[in-house]
N, C-alpha and C positions, 0 to 999 in steps of 0.2 A: 375610338378606333383601337383595334388590337395591335400591339407592338411585339415583334419577335426579334430574335438575335441578341447580340450583346456587343459592347465596345464600339469599334468603328463600323460594325456590321449590324446595324439596327434597321428594321424595316417596319412599315406600317401598312396594314392591309387596306387596299382600295376597294370599297364596296361596288358591286355591280359593274365590273369591267369585263368585256367592252360593252358599248351601246349597240346591242344587236338590233338590226332592222325589224320592224314590225312583221309578225307572222313567220319569221325565220326560226329554225331550230338548228343550231350548229352541231348537235350531236356530240360525241366524244371528241375532245381536243387532244389528239395524240401527241403532237409536238409543235414547236414553234421556233422561229428564228427572226433576226432583225437585219435589215439591209443597211447600206451606208448612209441612207437618208433618215434613218431612225424609224422606218415603217416596220410594223410588226406583222409578220406572216404567221398565220395559224393553220396547221395541217390537220384537218378533222375528218370525221367519219359521217358527217351529215350530208345534206343535199348540196352543200357548197364546200367542197374539199379544201380549197385555198381561199382564205379570207385575209384581207389586208386592212390594217388599222393604224391610226395615229396613236402615239403614246398615251393620249388622253382618252382613248377608247372610241373615238369617232371612226365611222366606217369609211374606207377608201374605195375598195373594189373586191371582186372575187373572180375566180376562174377554176377550171378543172371539173366542172359539173359533169357527172357521168363517166369520168375517165379513170377512176380508181376503185379498186375492190376493197382494199384495207389499208388506209393511211397509217404509216408508222413513223418514219424518221424524215426530218427535213434539215437541210444545211444550205446556207447562203454563202457562196464563195466571195472572195475579195472583189470579183468583177460583178457582183450582184446577181449572177446566175443562180437559179434555185435548183437544188438537187433534192429529189423526192424518192422515197423508198416505199414501194407497195409490196407488203409482205405476201399477200395471197396471189398476186400476179407474178411474183418472183422477178421483179425488175427494179432497176434504178434508172430514173429519167432525169435529164438535165433540161431546164427550161429557161428561157429569157424571163425577165421580171414580170412581163405581162402574160406569160403562160405558154408562149410558142415552144414546142418541143424541139430541142436542139440535138438530143442524143438519147437513145434507148439502149440500155445494157441489160443483157439477159434475154431469155426466150419467154415472151409474155405467156403466162398461164401454164408454163411447163417447168416443173422443178427438176433440177439436176439431182441425181442420186447422191445421197450423203457420202457413200463410200468412194465415189469418184473424186469428191472434193472440188469440183468445178463450180463456178458461179452460175446460178444462185439457187438456194433452196430456203425459201422464207427469210429473206434478208430483213434487217431491222434498221440500219442506220448508215450514214455516209459522212465523211469529213475530208475536206481538202487540206493537205499539208502545206507548210510554208513554201516548199519547193514546187508546188503545183500538182503533186501526185494525189490520187484519190484513194482513200481507204474505206472499205465497206465491211461492216459486220454482217456476216451471213448467218443470221442469228438462230432461228428456231430449228432449222433443219440441216443447214450446212455445217455448223459448228466450226467455222473457219473465218479468218480474216483474209481479205483479198486486197492487194495493192496494185493500182493501175497507174500508168503514166498519164500525162495530160491529154493524150490522144485516145485514151480509153483502152490501151493495150495492157493485158494482164502481165504483171511483172513477177508476182510472188503471191503464194498463199501459205498460210500456216494454221495449225490447230487441229483438234479432234475432240470427240465427245469424251468427257470425263471430268474428274475433279482434281487432277494433279496440275502442276505448273504448266502453263501453255495449253491446258485443256479447258473445255467449256461445256456447260449444260445448255445455257442460252445466252448468246451474246446479244444483250437487249439494246445496246446502243454504243456509240463510239465517239471519241474525240481525239484531236491531235494538238499538242501544245507547241509553243514556240521553239522548243528544243527538238522538235520532230519526233517526240515520243507518242506512242499510240496507247490511249486509255480505253479499256473495254469494260463495260458494265456486265460482269459475269453474274447475272442476277440470281439464279437459283443456287449458285455456290456462295452467295452472300459476300462478294468481294469485287474489287476493281483490280484488274491485271494491267500492268504497264509494260510495254514492249518498245524496243528500238524499231526503226523502220524496216529492219530485216527479220523481224519476228523473234528476236532474242528476248527472253523474260528479263526485265530489269528490277521490277518490284511487284509485290502483291499486297494490296491494302485489304485487311480483313475486318477492320472495325466498322463494318457496314452491314445493313440488313436489306437484302433484296434491292440493290441499286438499279433503278429503272433507266436513268438518264443522267448526263452530266453536261456542264457548260464551263468552258475554260475562259476566264477573263483575265488576261495578262498573267500575273503571278498567282492567281487564285482560281480554285476550281470549286464549283457548286455541284452537289449531288442530291438528287431526289431519291429517297429510299422508300420502298413500298411497305405496305403493312405485312407483318408477320405475327405469329401468336404472342411473342414477347412485346411487340410494339404494334398493336392492332390499328393504329391511326396513321402510321407512316411518319416520316420526318424529313427535314432538309438539313444537310451538313455542308459546312464551308471549310475548305482546307487550303493550305499552301501547296504549291506544286511539289514540295518535298515531303508531303504527307503529314504535316502538323495540323491538328484540328483547331480551327479559329473559333467557330461557334456552331451551334446546332439547335434546331427547334422542332417540336412535334405538336400535333393537334391534341385536343383534350377537352377539359371542362373550362368553364368560365368564358373568357373572351374568345377563345379558340374553339369552343364547342361548335360542332357542325362544320368547321372549316376543313376543306380537303387539303391535307398537307402532303401526303404521300403521292404526289402526282406521277403520271405516266411520262411526262416530258417536262424539261426545265430549260429556260433561256433567260437572258438578260438583255436590257436595252442599253443605249449609250449613256443613260443617266445612272446606271447601276441598279435599276429596279429589277426584281426577280419575278418571273411569271411561271406558274405551274399549270400544266395542261392535264385534264382528266375528264370527269363528267361535265366540267365547265373550265373556264380559265380563271385563275386567281392571281391577282397582281399584288406584289409587295413593294411599296414605294420606298426607295432608299432614303434614310433620314440623315 
């Protein structure tokens, strides 16, 4: 088995995760999340958009067939409701764990003009803050962050297209930490920008390449970095919330040859194992 990472953050690749039902094709696994019961939700672009698995890879259920145009971001809140972001439908939807639609935000199929700055134009991700507010990265077309209250009312928006502080080329995904700080994967600018809940820039991390997604686990943040000319196979980096690099690994030759490292999405389960979504799902078991 191939082992990656270092120190207290070592992981072993789990072969052939998950156990896909016969004749199924999951397609691209855009992103994933884990509920309070440890069930792994994968949001994909195949015939079965939401698939649910046990940590050992055994199949539990699926839903959402025919309901999504382009799966992108998924977030499971503390109440186990599932937030899904459909980039090409320009909507964010809230679902009960079994798939029932509880709320739809945005105008389905109708993008808002970028210069208006209203939600949504090709959104990418969503995250519920500790106080219950919802933050959405309006990624490919909107170039903004939107903050909503628990009832779905828009409270605040910030950002514009560009490469300066508080500007974005593509907000590719989003996370909120226990300090209520908002982390944005500003992918094409090769950085993660960090804001307070009111949109003020706090920090900018630049020691990254094409950050696709991030997952905050207590005091630690995991980032999946996409392939760029300098690092054509992508990598995963693990940081403290204060921006200190803990460990990093990338694909390559030998034991990691052919392993997809620069995933589109990244998430962790309750055991601390790391999952990367892309052309398939790769699981790294915490050692």
